[in-house]
Biopython code that builds the backbone (N, CA, C, O; Angstrom):
import numpy as np
from Bio.PDB.StructureBuilder import StructureBuilder

atoms = [
    (1, "GLN", "N", (0.859, -1.182, 0.291)),
    (1, "GLN", "CA", (0.030, -0.076, -0.320)),
    (1, "GLN", "C", (1.057, 1.309, -0.004)),
    (1, "GLN", "O", (1.700, 1.769, 0.939)),
    (2, "VAL", "N", (0.852, 1.533, -0.978)),
    (2, "VAL", "CA", (1.650, 3.370, -1.094)),
    (2, "VAL", "C", (1.234, 4.417, -0.412)),
    (2, "VAL", "O", (0.317, 5.153, -0.778)),
    (3, "GLN", "N", (2.043, 4.571, 0.864)),
    (3, "GLN", "CA", (2.106, 6.084, 1.503)),
    (3, "GLN", "C", (2.448, 7.079, 1.236)),
    (3, "GLN", "O", (3.566, 6.946, 0.738)),
    (4, "LEU", "N", (2.046, 8.508, 1.261)),
    (4, "LEU", "CA", (2.703, 9.849, 1.372)),
    (4, "LEU", "C", (2.226, 10.436, 2.555)),
    (4, "LEU", "O", (1.076, 10.290, 2.971)),
    (5, "VAL", "N", (3.366, 11.295, 3.256)),
    (5, "VAL", "CA", (2.805, 12.008, 4.251)),
    (5, "VAL", "C", (3.702, 12.857, 4.413)),
    (5, "VAL", "O", (4.884, 12.580, 4.618)),
    (6, "GLU", "N", (2.991, 14.545, 4.300)),
    (6, "GLU", "CA", (3.957, 15.408, 4.650)),
    (6, "GLU", "C", (3.902, 16.335, 5.645)),
    (6, "GLU", "O", (2.785, 16.715, 5.996)),
    (7, "SER", "N", (4.856, 16.773, 6.164)),
    (7, "SER", "CA", (4.875, 17.512, 7.538)),
    (7, "SER", "C", (6.059, 18.895, 7.436)),
    (7, "SER", "O", (6.762, 19.042, 6.436)),
    (8, "GLY", "N", (6.094, 19.402, 8.084)),
    (8, "GLY", "CA", (7.182, 20.713, 8.076)),
    (8, "GLY", "C", (6.654, 21.842, 7.669)),
    (8, "GLY", "O", (7.415, 22.809, 7.675)),
    (9, "GLY", "N", (5.139, 22.073, 7.174)),
    (9, "GLY", "CA", (5.010, 23.099, 7.167)),
    (9, "GLY", "C", (4.526, 23.983, 8.581)),
    (9, "GLY", "O", (4.579, 23.513, 9.717)),
    (10, "GLY", "N", (4.020, 25.438, 8.218)),
    (10, "GLY", "CA", (3.933, 26.219, 9.446)),
    (10, "GLY", "C", (3.955, 27.115, 8.945)),
    (10, "GLY", "O", (3.913, 27.067, 7.716)),
    (11, "LEU", "N", (4.068, 29.024, 9.934)),
    (11, "LEU", "CA", (4.091, 29.831, 9.448)),
    (11, "LEU", "C", (5.141, 30.592, 9.682)),
    (11, "LEU", "O", (5.670, 30.376, 10.772)),
    (12, "VAL", "N", (5.775, 31.667, 8.825)),
    (12, "VAL", "CA", (7.342, 31.820, 8.905)),
    (12, "VAL", "C", (7.323, 33.948, 8.143)),
    (12, "VAL", "O", (6.542, 34.671, 7.524)),
    (13, "GLN", "N", (8.403, 34.024, 8.618)),
    (13, "GLN", "CA", (8.545, 35.717, 8.304)),
    (13, "GLN", "C", (8.965, 35.354, 6.713)),
    (13, "GLN", "O", (9.204, 34.200, 6.357)),
    (14, "ALA", "N", (9.005, 36.227, 6.037)),
    (14, "ALA", "CA", (9.275, 36.368, 4.646)),
    (14, "ALA", "C", (10.967, 36.878, 5.011)),
    (14, "ALA", "O", (11.443, 37.929, 5.438)),
    (15, "GLY", "N", (11.492, 35.698, 4.646)),
    (15, "GLY", "CA", (13.247, 35.661, 4.529)),
    (15, "GLY", "C", (13.300, 34.558, 5.308)),
    (15, "GLY", "O", (14.295, 34.333, 5.997)),
    (16, "GLY", "N", (12.413, 33.878, 5.292)),
    (16, "GLY", "CA", (13.147, 32.797, 6.630)),
    (16, "GLY", "C", (12.902, 31.423, 5.860)),
    (16, "GLY", "O", (12.443, 31.432, 4.718)),
    (17, "SER", "N", (13.237, 30.196, 6.551)),
    (17, "SER", "CA", (13.135, 29.075, 5.996)),
    (17, "SER", "C", (12.038, 28.196, 6.435)),
    (17, "SER", "O", (11.245, 28.807, 7.152)),
    (18, "LEU", "N", (11.680, 26.734, 6.202)),
    (18, "LEU", "CA", (11.140, 25.769, 6.050)),
    (18, "LEU", "C", (11.936, 24.637, 5.419)),
    (18, "LEU", "O", (12.854, 24.759, 4.609)),
    (19, "ARG", "N", (11.329, 23.289, 6.026)),
    (19, "ARG", "CA", (12.175, 22.179, 5.376)),
    (19, "ARG", "C", (10.662, 21.262, 5.120)),
    (19, "ARG", "O", (9.934, 21.250, 6.113)),
    (20, "LEU", "N", (10.373, 20.845, 4.441)),
    (20, "LEU", "CA", (9.454, 20.253, 4.309)),
    (20, "LEU", "C", (9.354, 18.416, 3.811)),
    (20, "LEU", "O", (9.485, 18.112, 2.625)),
    (21, "SER", "N", (9.133, 17.433, 4.807)),
    (21, "SER", "CA", (9.421, 16.353, 4.314)),
    (21, "SER", "C", (8.374, 15.381, 3.663)),
    (21, "SER", "O", (7.217, 15.743, 3.881)),
    (22, "CYS", "N", (8.445, 14.699, 3.218)),
    (22, "CYS", "CA", (7.648, 13.647, 2.551)),
    (22, "CYS", "C", (7.669, 12.328, 2.605)),
    (22, "CYS", "O", (7.855, 11.745, 1.536)),
    (23, "ALA", "N", (7.517, 11.648, 3.648)),
    (23, "ALA", "CA", (7.756, 10.317, 4.027)),
    (23, "ALA", "C", (6.851, 9.711, 3.280)),
    (23, "ALA", "O", (5.949, 10.329, 2.715)),
    (24, "THR", "N", (7.067, 7.998, 3.184)),
    (24, "THR", "CA", (6.739, 7.571, 2.034)),
    (24, "THR", "C", (6.762, 5.764, 2.275)),
    (24, "THR", "O", (7.562, 5.219, 3.036)),
    (25, "SER", "N", (6.019, 5.234, 1.695)),
    (25, "SER", "CA", (6.039, 3.899, 1.875)),
    (25, "SER", "C", (5.287, 3.218, 0.674)),
    (25, "SER", "O", (4.155, 3.622, 0.407)),
    (26, "GLY", "N", (5.928, 2.073, -0.161)),
    (26, "GLY", "CA", (5.457, 1.252, -1.020)),
    (26, "GLY", "C", (6.382, 2.115, -2.474)),
    (26, "GLY", "O", (6.430, 1.568, -3.576)),
    (27, "VAL", "N", (6.862, 3.110, -2.283)),
    (27, "VAL", "CA", (7.341, 3.686, -3.239)),
    (27, "VAL", "C", (8.721, 3.828, -4.294)),
    (27, "VAL", "O", (8.885, 4.125, -5.477)),
    (28, "PHE", "N", (9.664, 3.404, -3.049)),
    (28, "PHE", "CA", (11.425, 3.480, -3.544)),
    (28, "PHE", "C", (11.377, 2.254, -3.928)),
    (28, "PHE", "O", (12.474, 1.784, -4.230)),
    (29, "LYS", "N", (10.401, 1.505, -4.031)),
    (29, "LYS", "CA", (11.100, -0.369, -4.415)),
    (29, "LYS", "C", (10.124, -0.047, -5.783)),
    (29, "LYS", "O", (9.512, -1.023, -6.219)),
    (30, "TYR", "N", (9.978, 0.993, -6.343)),
    (30, "TYR", "CA", (9.579, 1.044, -8.159)),
    (30, "TYR", "C", (10.609, 2.230, -8.325)),
    (30, "TYR", "O", (11.187, 2.995, -7.553)),
    (31, "GLY", "N", (10.572, 2.045, -9.579)),
    (31, "GLY", "CA", (10.837, 3.387, -10.638)),
    (31, "GLY", "C", (10.191, 4.692, -10.146)),
    (31, "GLY", "O", (8.972, 4.770, -10.297)),
    (32, "ASN", "N", (10.834, 5.730, -9.576)),
    (32, "ASN", "CA", (9.981, 6.837, -9.404)),
    (32, "ASN", "C", (10.325, 8.318, -9.614)),
    (32, "ASN", "O", (11.546, 8.464, -9.579)),
    (33, "THR", "N", (9.777, 9.264, -9.785)),
    (33, "THR", "CA", (9.845, 10.634, -9.865)),
    (33, "THR", "C", (9.161, 11.055, -8.578)),
    (33, "THR", "O", (7.980, 10.759, -8.401)),
    (34, "MET", "N", (9.826, 11.708, -7.708)),
    (34, "MET", "CA", (9.069, 12.641, -6.618)),
    (34, "MET", "C", (8.672, 14.035, -7.029)),
    (34, "MET", "O", (9.308, 14.487, -7.981)),
    (35, "ALA", "N", (7.879, 14.692, -6.575)),
    (35, "ALA", "CA", (7.460, 16.149, -6.686)),
    (35, "ALA", "C", (7.115, 16.380, -6.015)),
    (35, "ALA", "O", (6.636, 15.530, -5.264)),
    (36, "TRP", "N", (7.050, 18.064, -5.636)),
    (36, "TRP", "CA", (6.369, 18.909, -4.848)),
    (36, "TRP", "C", (5.637, 19.689, -5.809)),
    (36, "TRP", "O", (6.161, 20.206, -6.796)),
    (37, "TYR", "N", (4.027, 19.793, -5.412)),
    (37, "TYR", "CA", (3.359, 21.126, -5.758)),
    (37, "TYR", "C", (3.091, 21.600, -5.189)),
    (37, "TYR", "O", (3.107, 21.148, -4.044)),
    (38, "ARG", "N", (2.454, 23.309, -5.475)),
    (38, "ARG", "CA", (1.422, 23.585, -4.513)),
    (38, "ARG", "C", (0.253, 24.074, -4.702)),
    (38, "ARG", "O", (-0.203, 23.434, -5.650)),
    (39, "HIS", "N", (-0.414, 24.739, -4.403)),
    (39, "HIS", "CA", (-1.656, 25.272, -4.662)),
    (39, "HIS", "C", (-1.848, 26.699, -3.391)),
    (39, "HIS", "O", (-1.862, 26.470, -2.182)),
    (40, "ALA", "N", (-1.939, 27.674, -3.798)),
    (40, "ALA", "CA", (-2.511, 28.838, -3.423)),
    (40, "ALA", "C", (-4.298, 29.189, -3.791)),
    (40, "ALA", "O", (-4.914, 28.857, -4.804)),
    (41, "PRO", "N", (-4.689, 29.774, -2.876)),
    (41, "PRO", "CA", (-5.860, 30.293, -3.185)),
    (41, "PRO", "C", (-6.111, 31.016, -4.570)),
    (41, "PRO", "O", (-5.445, 32.029, -4.782)),
    (42, "GLY", "N", (-6.828, 30.675, -5.339)),
    (42, "GLY", "CA", (-7.060, 31.431, -6.920)),
    (42, "GLY", "C", (-6.764, 31.440, -7.480)),
    (42, "GLY", "O", (-7.231, 32.043, -8.446)),
    (43, "LYS", "N", (-5.425, 30.647, -7.521)),
    (43, "LYS", "CA", (-4.180, 29.746, -8.368)),
    (43, "LYS", "C", (-4.013, 28.368, -8.679)),
    (43, "LYS", "O", (-4.032, 27.368, -7.961)),
    (44, "SER", "N", (-3.833, 28.538, -9.983)),
    (44, "SER", "CA", (-3.995, 27.281, -10.361)),
    (44, "SER", "C", (-2.852, 26.173, -9.681)),
    (44, "SER", "O", (-1.919, 26.827, -9.215)),
    (45, "ARG", "N", (-2.702, 25.057, -9.537)),
    (45, "ARG", "CA", (-1.780, 24.086, -9.154)),
    (45, "ARG", "C", (-0.288, 24.271, -9.820)),
    (45, "ARG", "O", (0.024, 24.189, -11.007)),
    (46, "GLU", "N", (0.331, 24.478, -8.952)),
    (46, "GLU", "CA", (1.912, 25.065, -9.603)),
    (46, "GLU", "C", (2.758, 23.796, -9.046)),
    (46, "GLU", "O", (2.773, 23.447, -7.866)),
    (47, "LEU", "N", (3.499, 23.130, -10.169)),
    (47, "LEU", "CA", (4.720, 22.162, -9.787)),
    (47, "LEU", "C", (5.844, 23.579, -9.701)),
    (47, "LEU", "O", (6.004, 24.654, -10.278)),
    (48, "VAL", "N", (6.698, 22.485, -8.173)),
    (48, "VAL", "CA", (7.741, 23.483, -7.896)),
    (48, "VAL", "C", (8.584, 22.431, -8.017)),
    (48, "VAL", "O", (9.684, 22.967, -7.886)),
    (49, "ALA", "N", (8.779, 21.212, -8.192)),
    (49, "ALA", "CA", (10.158, 20.703, -8.314)),
    (49, "ALA", "C", (10.127, 19.143, -8.247)),
    (49, "ALA", "O", (9.327, 18.426, -7.646)),
    (50, "THR", "N", (11.276, 18.774, -9.072)),
    (50, "THR", "CA", (11.147, 17.022, -9.273)),
    (50, "THR", "C", (12.441, 16.462, -8.831)),
    (50, "THR", "O", (13.391, 17.205, -9.077)),
    (51, "ILE", "N", (12.648, 15.666, -8.411)),
    (51, "ILE", "CA", (13.587, 14.429, -8.557)),
    (51, "ILE", "C", (13.259, 13.136, -8.871)),
    (51, "ILE", "O", (12.309, 12.492, -8.427)),
    (52, "ASP", "N", (14.025, 12.816, -9.595)),
    (52, "ASP", "CA", (14.029, 11.207, -10.224)),
    (52, "ASP", "C", (14.815, 10.438, -9.455)),
    (52, "ASP", "O", (15.450, 10.961, -8.539)),
    (53, "ASN", "N", (14.919, 8.704, -9.778)),
    (53, "ASN", "CA", (15.360, 8.178, -8.933)),
    (53, "ASN", "C", (16.987, 8.040, -9.053)),
    (53, "ASN", "O", (17.525, 7.389, -8.158)),
    (54, "ARG", "N", (18.016, 8.724, -10.317)),
    (54, "ARG", "CA", (18.830, 8.981, -10.349)),
    (54, "ARG", "C", (19.414, 10.147, -9.629)),
    (54, "ARG", "O", (20.566, 10.498, -9.375)),
    (55, "GLY", "N", (18.021, 10.715, -9.343)),
    (55, "GLY", "CA", (18.569, 12.583, -8.301)),
    (55, "GLY", "C", (18.528, 13.473, -9.561)),
    (55, "GLY", "O", (19.438, 14.297, -9.643)),
    (56, "VAL", "N", (17.775, 13.444, -10.384)),
    (56, "VAL", "CA", (17.944, 14.988, -11.546)),
    (56, "VAL", "C", (16.976, 15.460, -10.814)),
    (56, "VAL", "O", (15.932, 14.901, -10.478)),
    (57, "LYS", "N", (17.401, 16.640, -10.548)),
    (57, "LYS", "CA", (16.587, 17.371, -10.152)),
    (57, "LYS", "C", (16.023, 19.092, -11.467)),
    (57, "LYS", "O", (16.551, 19.825, -12.303)),
    (58, "LYS", "N", (14.875, 18.911, -10.894)),
    (58, "LYS", "CA", (14.205, 20.306, -11.837)),
    (58, "LYS", "C", (13.267, 21.142, -10.741)),
    (58, "LYS", "O", (12.668, 20.710, -9.755)),
    (59, "TYR", "N", (13.366, 22.644, -11.332)),
    (59, "TYR", "CA", (12.543, 22.817, -10.475)),
    (59, "TYR", "C", (11.873, 24.473, -11.427)),
    (59, "TYR", "O", (12.358, 25.032, -12.411)),
    (60, "ALA", "N", (10.873, 24.760, -10.770)),
    (60, "ALA", "CA", (10.135, 26.166, -11.265)),
    (60, "ALA", "C", (10.829, 27.516, -11.360)),
    (60, "ALA", "O", (11.101, 28.234, -10.397)),
    (61, "ASP", "N", (11.025, 27.716, -12.359)),
    (61, "ASP", "CA", (11.871, 29.154, -12.131)),
    (61, "ASP", "C", (11.527, 30.285, -11.050)),
    (61, "ASP", "O", (12.354, 31.116, -10.675)),
    (62, "SER", "N", (10.188, 30.214, -10.589)),
    (62, "SER", "CA", (9.869, 30.975, -9.367)),
    (62, "SER", "C", (10.648, 30.044, -8.076)),
    (62, "SER", "O", (10.650, 30.530, -6.945)),
    (63, "VAL", "N", (10.925, 29.469, -8.183)),
    (63, "VAL", "CA", (11.776, 28.864, -7.061)),
    (63, "VAL", "C", (13.328, 28.347, -7.201)),
    (63, "VAL", "O", (13.901, 27.583, -6.425)),
    (64, "LYS", "N", (13.819, 28.902, -8.283)),
    (64, "LYS", "CA", (15.211, 28.057, -8.574)),
    (64, "LYS", "C", (15.760, 29.452, -7.819)),
    (64, "LYS", "O", (15.289, 30.588, -7.760)),
    (65, "GLY", "N", (17.340, 28.656, -7.102)),
    (65, "GLY", "CA", (17.905, 29.716, -6.338)),
    (65, "GLY", "C", (17.801, 29.445, -4.887)),
    (65, "GLY", "O", (18.770, 29.209, -4.164)),
    (66, "ARG", "N", (16.316, 29.504, -4.428)),
    (66, "ARG", "CA", (15.624, 29.361, -3.323)),
    (66, "ARG", "C", (15.637, 28.147, -2.642)),
    (66, "ARG", "O", (16.166, 28.030, -1.536)),
    (67, "PHE", "N", (15.008, 27.107, -3.318)),
    (67, "PHE", "CA", (14.324, 25.957, -2.882)),
    (67, "PHE", "C", (15.309, 24.849, -3.172)),
    (67, "PHE", "O", (16.200, 25.099, -3.984)),
    (68, "THR", "N", (15.251, 23.451, -2.513)),
    (68, "THR", "CA", (16.148, 22.340, -2.813)),
    (68, "THR", "C", (15.396, 21.524, -2.525)),
    (68, "THR", "O", (14.489, 21.650, -1.702)),
    (69, "ILE", "N", (15.837, 19.910, -3.589)),
    (69, "ILE", "CA", (15.173, 18.957, -3.371)),
    (69, "ILE", "C", (15.680, 18.130, -3.110)),
    (69, "ILE", "O", (16.822, 18.104, -3.571)),
    (70, "SER", "N", (15.335, 17.112, -2.384)),
    (70, "SER", "CA", (16.434, 15.707, -2.283)),
    (70, "SER", "C", (15.461, 14.747, -1.555)),
    (70, "SER", "O", (14.340, 14.784, -1.047)),
    (71, "ARG", "N", (16.718, 13.651, -1.819)),
    (71, "ARG", "CA", (16.091, 12.393, -1.447)),
    (71, "ARG", "C", (16.414, 11.860, -0.581)),
    (71, "ARG", "O", (17.599, 11.953, -0.904)),
    (72, "GLU", "N", (16.465, 11.215, 0.515)),
    (72, "GLU", "CA", (16.901, 10.022, 1.234)),
    (72, "GLU", "C", (16.314, 8.520, 0.979)),
    (72, "GLU", "O", (15.508, 8.042, 1.777)),
    (73, "ASN", "N", (16.662, 7.952, 0.075)),
    (73, "ASN", "CA", (16.372, 6.466, -0.391)),
    (73, "ASN", "C", (15.985, 5.980, 0.860)),
    (73, "ASN", "O", (14.773, 5.934, 1.070)),
    (74, "ALA", "N", (16.821, 5.572, 1.819)),
    (74, "ALA", "CA", (17.358, 4.403, 3.176)),
    (74, "ALA", "C", (15.780, 5.227, 3.759)),
    (74, "ALA", "O", (14.986, 4.295, 3.885)),
    (75, "LYS", "N", (15.355, 6.016, 3.987)),
    (75, "LYS", "CA", (14.688, 6.837, 4.480)),
    (75, "LYS", "C", (13.376, 6.437, 4.115)),
    (75, "LYS", "O", (12.626, 6.066, 5.018)),
    (76, "GLU", "N", (12.872, 6.453, 2.650)),
    (76, "GLU", "CA", (12.215, 6.520, 1.375)),
    (76, "GLU", "C", (11.399, 8.007, 2.187)),
    (76, "GLU", "O", (10.245, 8.080, 2.611)),
    (77, "THR", "N", (12.618, 9.196, 2.190)),
    (77, "THR", "CA", (11.589, 10.399, 2.330)),
    (77, "THR", "C", (12.486, 11.490, 0.890)),
    (77, "THR", "O", (13.565, 11.411, 0.302)),
    (78, "VAL", "N", (11.184, 12.514, 0.839)),
    (78, "VAL", "CA", (11.483, 13.447, -0.057)),
    (78, "VAL", "C", (11.748, 14.734, 0.525)),
    (78, "VAL", "O", (10.822, 15.136, 1.230)),
    (79, "TYR", "N", (12.592, 15.383, 0.450)),
    (79, "TYR", "CA", (12.888, 16.720, 1.427)),
    (79, "TYR", "C", (12.207, 17.997, 0.434)),
    (79, "TYR", "O", (11.984, 17.606, -0.712)),
    (80, "LEU", "N", (11.895, 19.249, 0.658)),
    (80, "LEU", "CA", (11.743, 20.597, -0.088)),
    (80, "LEU", "C", (12.267, 21.162, 0.939)),
    (80, "LEU", "O", (11.642, 21.243, 1.997)),
    (81, "GLN", "N", (13.820, 21.768, 0.747)),
    (81, "GLN", "CA", (13.886, 22.664, 1.472)),
    (81, "GLN", "C", (13.944, 24.139, 1.217)),
    (81, "GLN", "O", (14.738, 24.479, 0.341)),
    (82, "MET", "N", (13.282, 25.046, 1.792)),
    (82, "MET", "CA", (12.452, 26.433, 1.290)),
    (82, "MET", "C", (13.486, 27.505, 2.192)),
    (82, "MET", "O", (13.526, 27.466, 3.422)),
    (83, "ASN", "N", (14.178, 28.310, 1.492)),
    (83, "ASN", "CA", (14.908, 29.607, 1.961)),
    (83, "ASN", "C", (14.127, 31.052, 1.191)),
    (83, "ASN", "O", (13.126, 31.075, 0.474)),
    (84, "SER", "N", (14.876, 32.022, 1.582)),
    (84, "SER", "CA", (14.545, 33.028, 1.345)),
    (84, "SER", "C", (12.570, 33.579, 1.398)),
    (84, "SER", "O", (11.909, 34.539, 1.003)),
    (85, "LEU", "N", (12.407, 32.738, 1.876)),
    (85, "LEU", "CA", (10.631, 32.722, 1.396)),
    (85, "LEU", "C", (9.799, 34.002, 1.228)),
    (85, "LEU", "O", (10.108, 34.820, 2.095)),
    (86, "LYS", "N", (9.085, 34.330, 0.602)),
    (86, "LYS", "CA", (8.671, 35.438, -0.287)),
    (86, "LYS", "C", (6.680, 34.916, 0.634)),
    (86, "LYS", "O", (6.191, 33.814, 0.883)),
    (87, "PRO", "N", (6.230, 36.112, 0.811)),
    (87, "PRO", "CA", (4.457, 36.093, 0.611)),
    (87, "PRO", "C", (3.970, 34.963, -0.282)),
    (87, "PRO", "O", (3.332, 33.954, 0.016)),
    (88, "GLU", "N", (4.452, 35.406, -1.500)),
    (88, "GLU", "CA", (3.599, 34.522, -2.546)),
    (88, "GLU", "C", (4.398, 33.327, -2.873)),
    (88, "GLU", "O", (4.855, 32.916, -3.939)),
    (89, "ASP", "N", (4.445, 32.843, -1.560)),
    (89, "ASP", "CA", (5.435, 31.076, -1.293)),
    (89, "ASP", "C", (4.095, 30.616, -1.249)),
    (89, "ASP", "O", (3.507, 29.880, -2.041)),
    (90, "THR", "N", (3.542, 31.371, 0.201)),
    (90, "THR", "CA", (1.921, 31.026, 0.804)),
    (90, "THR", "C", (1.412, 30.206, -0.240)),
    (90, "THR", "O", (1.311, 30.687, -1.368)),
    (91, "ALA", "N", (0.961, 28.621, 0.068)),
    (91, "ALA", "CA", (-0.364, 27.979, -0.436)),
    (91, "ALA", "C", (0.119, 26.753, 0.346)),
    (91, "ALA", "O", (1.188, 26.761, 0.956)),
    (92, "VAL", "N", (-0.779, 25.609, 0.304)),
    (92, "VAL", "CA", (-0.849, 24.163, 0.512)),
    (92, "VAL", "C", (0.333, 23.620, -0.033)),
    (92, "VAL", "O", (0.515, 23.698, -1.248)),
    (93, "TYR", "N", (1.073, 23.139, 0.626)),
    (93, "TYR", "CA", (2.204, 22.247, -0.320)),
    (93, "TYR", "C", (2.075, 20.499, -0.289)),
    (93, "TYR", "O", (1.880, 19.708, 0.635)),
    (94, "TYR", "N", (2.285, 20.325, -1.766)),
    (94, "TYR", "CA", (1.575, 18.386, -2.071)),
    (94, "TYR", "C", (3.126, 17.627, -2.354)),
    (94, "TYR", "O", (3.975, 18.196, -3.039)),
    (95, "CYS", "N", (3.306, 16.589, -1.875)),
    (95, "CYS", "CA", (4.311, 15.688, -2.346)),
    (95, "CYS", "C", (3.714, 14.560, -3.212)),
    (95, "CYS", "O", (3.127, 13.621, -2.675)),
    (96, "LYS", "N", (3.862, 14.647, -4.557)),
    (96, "LYS", "CA", (3.742, 13.882, -5.388)),
    (96, "LYS", "C", (4.306, 12.447, -5.882)),
    (96, "LYS", "O", (5.444, 12.678, -6.289)),
    (97, "ALA", "N", (4.115, 11.522, -5.980)),
    (97, "ALA", "CA", (4.910, 10.359, -6.314)),
    (97, "ALA", "C", (4.479, 9.225, -7.751)),
    (97, "ALA", "O", (3.565, 8.400, -7.744)),
    (98, "GLU", "N", (5.153, 9.423, -8.550)),
    (98, "GLU", "CA", (4.884, 9.247, -9.986)),
    (98, "GLU", "C", (5.930, 7.673, -10.460)),
    (98, "GLU", "O", (7.062, 7.834, -10.918)),
    (99, "LEU", "N", (5.493, 6.623, -10.313)),
    (99, "LEU", "CA", (5.606, 5.688, -10.377)),
    (99, "LEU", "C", (5.541, 5.270, -12.081)),
    (99, "LEU", "O", (4.715, 5.606, -12.930)),
    (100, "PHE", "N", (6.957, 4.262, -12.210)),
    (100, "PHE", "CA", (7.532, 3.636, -13.090)),
    (100, "PHE", "C", (7.978, 2.701, -13.498)),
    (100, "PHE", "O", (9.143, 2.465, -13.178)),
    (101, "SER", "N", (7.160, 1.611, -14.513)),
    (101, "SER", "CA", (7.711, 0.288, -14.812)),
    (101, "SER", "C", (8.632, 0.731, -16.364)),
    (101, "SER", "O", (8.042, 0.793, -17.443)),
    (102, "GLY", "N", (9.825, 0.951, -16.250)),
    (102, "GLY", "CA", (11.021, 1.222, -17.344)),
    (102, "GLY", "C", (10.588, 2.550, -17.585)),
    (102, "GLY", "O", (10.817, 3.212, -16.573)),
    (103, "LEU", "N", (9.968, 3.360, -18.641)),
    (103, "LEU", "CA", (9.407, 4.628, -19.308)),
    (103, "LEU", "C", (7.760, 4.359, -19.027)),
    (103, "LEU", "O", (6.845, 5.098, -19.392)),
    (104, "VAL", "N", (7.700, 3.717, -18.647)),
    (104, "VAL", "CA", (5.787, 4.027, -18.780)),
    (104, "VAL", "C", (5.290, 4.138, -17.346)),
    (104, "VAL", "O", (5.218, 3.271, -16.475)),
    (105, "LEU", "N", (5.022, 5.206, -17.327)),
    (105, "LEU", "CA", (4.187, 5.658, -16.319)),
    (105, "LEU", "C", (3.180, 4.713, -15.768)),
    (105, "LEU", "O", (2.246, 4.611, -16.563)),
    (106, "THR", "N", (2.993, 3.849, -14.510)),
    (106, "THR", "CA", (1.800, 3.211, -14.086)),
    (106, "THR", "C", (1.067, 3.839, -12.826)),
    (106, "THR", "O", (-0.160, 3.738, -12.830)),
    (107, "ASN", "N", (1.554, 4.355, -11.950)),
    (107, "ASN", "CA", (0.771, 4.966, -10.926)),
    (107, "ASN", "C", (1.291, 6.417, -10.936)),
    (107, "ASN", "O", (2.238, 6.835, -11.602)),
    (108, "GLN", "N", (0.444, 7.172, -10.013)),
    (108, "GLN", "CA", (0.507, 8.339, -9.592)),
    (108, "GLN", "C", (-0.617, 8.456, -8.159)),
    (108, "GLN", "O", (-1.811, 8.268, -7.928)),
    (109, "TYR", "N", (0.560, 8.868, -7.455)),
    (109, "TYR", "CA", (-0.398, 9.202, -6.071)),
    (109, "TYR", "C", (0.018, 10.831, -4.835)),
    (109, "TYR", "O", (1.119, 11.314, -5.097)),
    (110, "TRP", "N", (-0.425, 11.248, -4.164)),
    (110, "TRP", "CA", (-0.337, 12.382, -3.803)),
    (110, "TRP", "C", (-0.253, 11.976, -2.099)),
    (110, "TRP", "O", (-0.432, 10.871, -1.586)),
    (111, "GLY", "N", (0.096, 13.333, -1.418)),
    (111, "GLY", "CA", (-0.051, 13.289, -0.221)),
    (111, "GLY", "C", (-1.420, 14.086, -0.136)),
    (111, "GLY", "O", (-2.243, 14.253, -1.036)),
    (112, "GLN", "N", (-1.458, 14.581, 1.311)),
    (112, "GLN", "CA", (-2.820, 15.104, 2.014)),
    (112, "GLN", "C", (-2.008, 16.502, 1.827)),
    (112, "GLN", "O", (-2.445, 17.230, 0.936)),
    (113, "GLY", "N", (-1.293, 16.797, 2.290)),
    (113, "GLY", "CA", (-0.510, 18.315, 1.937)),
    (113, "GLY", "C", (-0.033, 19.260, 3.150)),
    (113, "GLY", "O", (-0.399, 18.944, 4.282)),
    (114, "THR", "N", (0.558, 20.106, 3.016)),
    (114, "THR", "CA", (0.818, 20.604, 4.291)),
    (114, "THR", "C", (0.801, 21.895, 3.933)),
    (114, "THR", "O", (1.222, 22.142, 2.803)),
    (115, "GLN", "N", (0.298, 23.086, 4.823)),
    (115, "GLN", "CA", (0.134, 24.435, 4.834)),
    (115, "GLN", "C", (1.368, 25.042, 4.973)),
    (115, "GLN", "O", (2.086, 24.694, 5.910)),
    (116, "VAL", "N", (1.771, 25.978, 4.115)),
    (116, "VAL", "CA", (2.772, 27.300, 4.397)),
    (116, "VAL", "C", (2.377, 28.072, 3.801)),
    (116, "VAL", "O", (1.963, 28.051, 2.641)),
    (117, "THR", "N", (2.501, 29.360, 4.973)),
    (117, "THR", "CA", (2.099, 30.581, 5.239)),
    (117, "THR", "C", (3.336, 31.372, 5.688)),
    (117, "THR", "O", (4.035, 31.024, 6.640)),
    (118, "VAL", "N", (3.559, 32.476, 4.926)),
    (118, "VAL", "CA", (4.801, 33.653, 4.695)),
    (118, "VAL", "C", (3.657, 34.685, 5.000)),
    (118, "VAL", "O", (2.534, 34.853, 4.524)),
    (119, "SER", "N", (4.517, 35.418, 6.156)),
    (119, "SER", "CA", (3.658, 36.891, 6.350)),
    (119, "SER", "C", (4.917, 37.932, 5.915)),
    (119, "SER", "O", (6.043, 37.475, 5.717)),
    (120, "SER", "N", (4.743, 38.789, 5.838)),
    (120, "SER", "CA", (5.313, 39.839, 4.904)),
    (120, "SER", "C", (5.751, 40.817, 6.421)),
    (120, "SER", "O", (6.310, 41.908, 6.312)),
]
sb = StructureBuilder()
sb.init_structure("model")
sb.init_model(0)
sb.init_chain("A")
sb.init_seg("    ")
for serial, (resi, resn, name, xyz) in enumerate(atoms, 1):
    if name == "N":
        sb.init_residue(resn, " ", resi, " ")
    sb.init_atom(name, np.array(xyz, "f"), 0.0, 1.0, " ", f" {name:<3s}", serial, name[0])
structure = sb.get_structure()
């Protein structure tokens, strides 16, 4: 059974930092790409960062240089280190797992989300 549980959200002042964690089970035994998305009120869901199981990372332009995605395979956990936070980073952040068989996407799973609020 696949599970994704996010944690680490909260309230922080502009310029501050937070580290989000996504603890998974049933994911890392497969080929996978892990991603962080965010959804702010009144806006469409935005892809923030991805990391595949080779460690290749990609970022949205809006967070490049400020956010870092990483993974710890032994703990089956993915992280999002967020520095120099801005009020526009306020959103619910979601972890997503894409599972692959070779190059074929076989399943996608989402966590429940964690709220990040950045005050000005």
